TORKE-986988 format. One record per residue (C-alpha): residue number from 1; x, y, z. Coordinates in steps of 0.25 Angstrom, whole numbers, plus 5000, padded with zeros to 4 digits. Each point is the difference from the previous one (the first is absolute). Example, Ala and Ser with C-alpha at 12.3 -4.5 7.8 and 13.67 -1.06 7.14 Angstrom:
2
1,5049,4982,5031
2,5006,5014,4998
This chain:
120
1,5024,5177,5139
2,4985,5003,4999
3,4995,5013,5004
4,4986,5004,5001
5,4997,5014,4994
6,4988,5008,5003
7,4995,5012,4992
8,4987,5008,5001
9,4993,5003,4987
10,4987,5008,4998
11,4989,4992,4994
12,4996,5004,4986
13,4986,5004,5002
14,5001,5007,5013
15,5007,5013,5002
16,5014,4997,5007
17,4997,5008,5013
18,4987,4991,5003
19,5005,4986,4998
20,5013,4992,4997
21,5005,4986,4999
22,5012,4994,5006
23,5008,4990,4991
24,5008,4989,5006
25,5011,4997,4990
26,5008,4987,5002
27,5010,4996,4989
28,4998,4987,4993
29,5011,4989,5001
30,4998,4995,4986
31,5006,4986,4999
32,5007,5004,4987
33,5007,5013,5006
34,5014,4997,5001
35,5010,5004,5011
36,5014,5005,4996
37,5012,5004,5008
38,5007,5014,4998
39,5012,5006,5006
40,5000,5012,4991
41,4990,5011,4997
42,5000,5012,4991
43,4990,5011,5000
44,4998,5010,4989
45,4988,5009,4996
46,4994,5008,4989
47,4990,5011,5001
48,4989,4989,5000
49,5005,4988,5006
50,5010,4993,5010
51,5008,4988,4995
52,5005,4990,5011
53,5010,4990,4994
54,5004,4988,5009
55,5012,4991,4996
56,5009,4990,5006
57,5014,5004,5001
58,5010,4988,5001
59,5015,5000,5002
60,5006,5003,4987
61,5007,4988,4992
62,5006,4997,4986
63,4997,5012,4991
64,4994,5009,5010
65,5013,4998,5009
66,5009,5004,4988
67,4991,5013,4998
68,5001,5004,5014
69,5015,4998,5000
70,5001,5009,4988
71,4991,5011,5007
72,4988,4997,4991
73,4985,4999,5004
74,4993,4987,5002
75,4985,4998,4998
76,4991,4991,5008
77,4987,4995,4996
78,4987,5006,5004
79,4991,4990,5007
80,4988,5009,5001
81,4996,5014,4995
82,4988,5007,5007
83,4994,5013,4995
84,4991,5008,5009
85,4993,5014,5000
86,5007,5011,5008
87,4987,5000,5009
88,5004,4986,5005
89,5014,5004,5005
90,4997,5006,5013
91,4991,4987,5004
92,5012,4991,4996
93,5010,5008,5007
94,4991,5001,5013
95,4997,4985,4999
96,5015,4997,4999
97,5004,5009,5011
98,4989,4994,5009
99,5004,4985,4997
100,5015,5004,5001
101,4998,5006,5014
102,4993,4987,5005
103,5011,4992,4994
104,5010,5008,5008
105,4992,4999,5013
106,5000,4985,4998
107,5014,4998,4995
108,5008,5012,5006
109,5010,5008,4992
110,5003,4993,4987
111,5014,4996,4996
112,5005,5011,4990
113,5003,4993,4987
114,5010,5005,4990
115,4993,5012,4993
116,4998,4999,4985
117,5001,5013,4993
118,4993,5003,4987
119,5004,5011,4991
120,4987,5006,4993
């Protein structure tokens, strides 16, 4: 999904109330930019940043299956870790809500998958 973002910023040499510029920002689709699949996400924060970890949760087998049967925790590999400043979070949440609502209008109600609960 490519979304155009418009932001008005004052010109450097002119007082903000007199003149402003509109920036049209479109993300580049770099050929080296990889695309990954994720069905697991974890969000955590500190005073200065939010960290969003994406992973791929696959059905347990082998050693992980033994751990689960014993009541032990299993770990999944993190695929992508994104760190952002807190000021960006409202825009991310807003963009996700907007696109999710568009998705629901197109596809109708989503089938409720089994919920994964994480202990923090």
